[in-house]
C-alpha positions in Angstrom: 46.7 -48.3 68.8 43.1 -46.5 68.3 44.0 -45.8 64.7 44.8 -50.0 64.2 41.6 -50.5 66.0 39.6 -48.1 63.6 41.0 -49.7 60.6 40.2 -53.3 61.9 36.6 -51.8 61.8 36.8 -49.9 59.0 38.2 -53.5 57.1 35.3 -55.3 58.8 32.6 -53.2 57.3 34.0 -53.1 54.1 34.1 -56.8 53.7 30.6 -57.6 54.4 29.1 -58.0 51.4 32.1 -60.0 50.4 31.5 -62.3 53.2 27.8 -63.0 52.4 28.4 -65.2 49.4 29.1 -69.0 50.5 31.8 -68.9 48.1 34.0 -66.9 50.0 36.1 -67.6 52.8 37.7 -66.0 55.2 40.5 -65.9 57.5 41.1 -62.6 59.5 43.7 -62.9 61.9 44.6 -59.9 64.4 47.9 -60.3 64.1 50.4 -56.9 63.1 53.0 -58.8 61.4 51.0 -59.7 57.9 54.0 -62.1 56.6 53.3 -64.7 58.7 50.4 -65.9 57.1 52.0 -66.0 53.3 55.2 -67.8 54.6 54.8 -71.9 54.3 57.1 -72.5 56.6 54.5 -70.5 59.2 51.5 -71.9 57.9 52.7 -75.7 58.5 54.5 -74.7 61.6 53.5 -76.5 65.0 53.0 -72.8 66.7 51.0 -71.3 63.3 48.8 -68.4 64.1 45.2 -69.9 64.7 41.7 -68.7 65.1 39.6 -70.7 67.4 42.3 -73.5 67.3 42.3 -73.6 63.6 45.4 -73.0 61.7 45.2 -70.6 58.5 46.8 -74.0 56.5 43.7 -76.1 57.8 41.1 -73.0 57.1 42.3 -72.3 53.6 42.3 -75.8 52.8 38.9 -76.5 54.2 37.8 -73.7 52.0 39.6 -74.5 48.8 38.5 -78.0 48.6 35.0 -77.0 49.9 35.3 -78.9 53.1 33.7 -76.5 55.1 32.4 -73.0 54.8 35.4 -70.8 56.4 34.6 -67.5 57.8 36.8 -66.5 60.9 37.8 -63.5 62.3 39.9 -63.1 65.1 39.4 -60.6 68.5 40.7 -57.2 68.2 44.5 -56.8 68.3 46.6 -57.8 70.7 44.2 -60.3 71.7 45.9 -63.2 69.5 48.4 -65.2 71.6 49.3 -67.3 68.5 50.7 -64.3 66.4 54.5 -64.3 66.1 56.2 -60.5 66.4 53.8 -59.1 68.2 55.2 -55.3 68.5 52.4 -53.4 70.8 52.8 -55.7 74.0 
């Protein structure tokens, strides 16, 4: 678990420069299973993973269509109860 949290911290540090630009969007959830956010049936599902009550499809749409700047980062794993396939309960 410590390795996983260390990876999260390193990744967040690595994207600091990228995240400064208004043009770049972020939706970084702490879900262990990465495939859940790239599948359309998960994106548009009623139980789609969310950060601060915003599903990934809505967040990406807001960013892509310039409706809103999106820079949302989840709390550390395993806090997000909207994740599918939680491995380390």
